[in-house]
C-alpha positions, 0 to 999 in steps of 0.5 A: 832530790828536786827531780824525785820530789817532781815525780812524787807530785806527779804520781799522787796527783795522778792517783787523786785523779784516778780516784775521785771518780770511783770514790764519788761513784758508790750508789746502787740500785736494784730490784728487791726481792731479787728472786723467787719462785711462783706459779703460772697466774698468780702476782708477785710484788717487788720494789725498786731500791735505791742504797746510797753508800752513806751519800745523799742523793736528790733524784734517780732515772731508769728503766725496768724491762722484762719479758710481757711473754713471761710477766705483765705489770698489774700496777705500779705503786709510788705512794710509798716513794722517798721522792715527791717530785716526778719528771716521768711517773713510773709508766708502764706498757705490757707491750714493749715490756717497760716501766719508765721512771724519773724522779726526786727530791729538793731536800735529797736522801740517804739511806741503805734501802730507799724504795723508789716505787713498787710494782706488782707482776702477773706470771703468765707462762712458766719460765725463768722470767728476768726483770732487769734494771737499764739506763739508769742515774742516780745523781748527788746532792752535791749540787752539781748533779753528779751521778754516783750510780756504781751498779744496777741489779735486776731480779730472776724469778722461777715461774713454774706450771700449776701441777695437775698431779698430787702435790709433792711431798715438801723435803723439810730441811732437818736440823742437827740434833739438840739443835734449837726446836721450831720457833713459835711465832705470834702477831698481834697485827697478822695473827691469823695465817689463814686470813688476809689483811690489807695492813702492809706492816706486821709486827712478829714476835717470839721467845728465844730457847735457852742457849741462842746465840743467833737468830736468821730470818727471810721474807719471800714468796716461797714457803720452804725457803731457809732463811739468810739474814743473820742477826749475830745478837739474837731479837725477838721481834721484827717489824715487817714494812712495805709487805709485797701484795700477794702471799708472803712467807716469814722464815725464821731459825734460831742457832745454839752451840749445836748449830741452826735448828727447825725452821718456821714458815709464817704466811702473811697475805696481804691485799691493800687495794680494793677490788679493781672493778665490780659488774652486776648483770643478768643472763641475756635470756632473763624471764622478768615475769618471775619474781625470783631473779637472778644476778651474776656478779662480776668482780675483779680482784687481782690478789684475794678472791671475793666471796663476801657480798652486802646486799641491798633490796630497795629500802630493805634491810641489807642482808649478807651473801657468801659465795661459798660455791664461788659461781659468781651467782645470787638468787635474789627473794621473791620480788613484787611487780614493779620496778627494783633498784639493787645495791651490792658491796663486794668485799675481797678476803681482806675486807677491801670492798667496792659498790656496783648498782642495778636495777631491773623491772619485775613484769606482771602478767596480764590480770584476771577478769570477770566473765559471768557474774549477777548485777542483782541478786535476792538475799539468801541465794549463792552466786556462781561467779566465773573468771578467765586468767593464766592457766593454772594459775592460783587466783586471790578472789577477794569479797568485800561488802561496801563498808565492811572488811573484805573476805579472801578466797583462793581458787585455781584456774583449770587449763584453759585458764577458767576460775570459778568462784562461789561463795562460803555461804549465803550474802545478806542484803547489801552490795558487794564488791570483787576483785582477783588477783593470780600468781602462776606456779613460778610465783609470778604475780598479775595485776589486780583485776578491775571490780565488779559489784553485785547488788544483793536484795529482798525476794520479789513478792517482798519487794512488790508488798515493800513497793505498795506500802512505799506507794501507799506511805506516799499517797495517803498523806497527800489524800490528807494534805488535799482533804485539809486544803479543801476543808481550809478553803472552805472555811476561808471562803465562809470566813471571808463572806461573813467578814465582807458583810461586817465590813459593809455594815460598818463602813455604812454605820461609819459614814452615817456617824460621820455625816453627822459629826461633821454637821454638828462641827459645821454648826458648831463653828457658825455659832462660834462665829455668831458668838465672836461678832455679837461680843464685838462693838462694831457688830463685824469681824475684822478681815482676819478673823473673817479669813480665819474662819472661812479657812476653817470651813473650808478645810472642814468641807474638804475633809468631809469629802475625803471621808466620805470618798475612802468610806464609799471605796470601802464598800464597793471592796466589801461588794456592797454597791 
């Protein structure tokens, strides 16, 4: 019994030992979708996903390999990845045909379709292109880093050449009798099957006919695929996430008791990436003297074509240009000479856009010159004015009287560039200014010419008369003023002589009167002195009184002398010596 128990425990232990590794290695890594049919030169997107089989994981690594002669990588996108930490971010080499990655997330992940990254390929040659996963590992979130990867599944894609022969008729699936009709799919997010969208998530809806027992669906790049994913409980709506870049088809089919019915293939076109680049150029031999310039537009969009542009020239309002013929050329409206800045925004069919700028200078040709013109002109005469410019050009001559708004005339230069300008009527008196600009047969414009001036005046005989009148108008007032000056001078001389005589007479009379008055004052002073002496008992003046009378006499004598001297000077000035 003990011997049996010993073997029983040995067998149990061996079973547990052998079962542990296989039960732990449960995760799978694969490419989705794993098949598809594409034309050469087109792009398609696949996802690298991990299925944890219900067990939590926290890291994965590996390599994606492809034949560079069959496929080339356009872009690798990890924006929707389950991983947020990367030891080696997904990097690709088109020369080696590899994409290497190594990432993880501390919190762990559990799920059946965890996206590690998306890769967009461009098919290059007709072939059966294989994309394989190698050298991979998926680590369990068990604190020990156990590798739980059980399998790695690549993909096989059929790349067919573009057919130059008429498109062969597509053989549609023929359903049995009395099966459901063609499903009618609608979408609030991707309603127009002919349009492109940038939204990666599409919601599709449909109605179930009576008696529907099952529904099956599929999303791939083939427009005629029969769907394979079966819903035992019929659904009426599906939400498609992470739709690959490019054109995909959603296939829908109903089943009733009689079998599977017709298949609907609903087109979904996705372009969520703006054009990779956009350049604006002009031809090497471009003529910058022409006002109409052609720009060469070179947008690079790998998915949907760029045909719509918003063009802004200098400070003008932008306008829309649709490149219906897809030539990548736009003819700008006529531009004036000078510097111009162009801003163009290019839109792909999904509405993604990129902006480019460009600038150039329109060159004005040599300005016209006036070669034969009068500087002076009689009123009433019509002048003939000649100039020189570009042969065959239209010349706009602006004739402007100073201070008055100008009038424009258009004349044509001959094959030698000579132009003649004759005003429509005679010119009135005044000063005129003339300028000219030219425009050639292509619309190119010149700079404005140097201005010339013409003085229009009265005829010669009128000028002479006017000159004489002008001279007389100056001489007559001068003669009148001279006569008045002579008369005034004579009057002043006569008046001055009379004045001198009067002054002499009056000065003599004044001296006589003054002499008489001073004599009387002296006599009066002596009388007062005698009266004072007689009034005193001593009959004698004291010293103070004597000195006072002496000073008065002296002051009176000095005053008389000064007045006589001044009167004598007046007589001398009056000419009476």
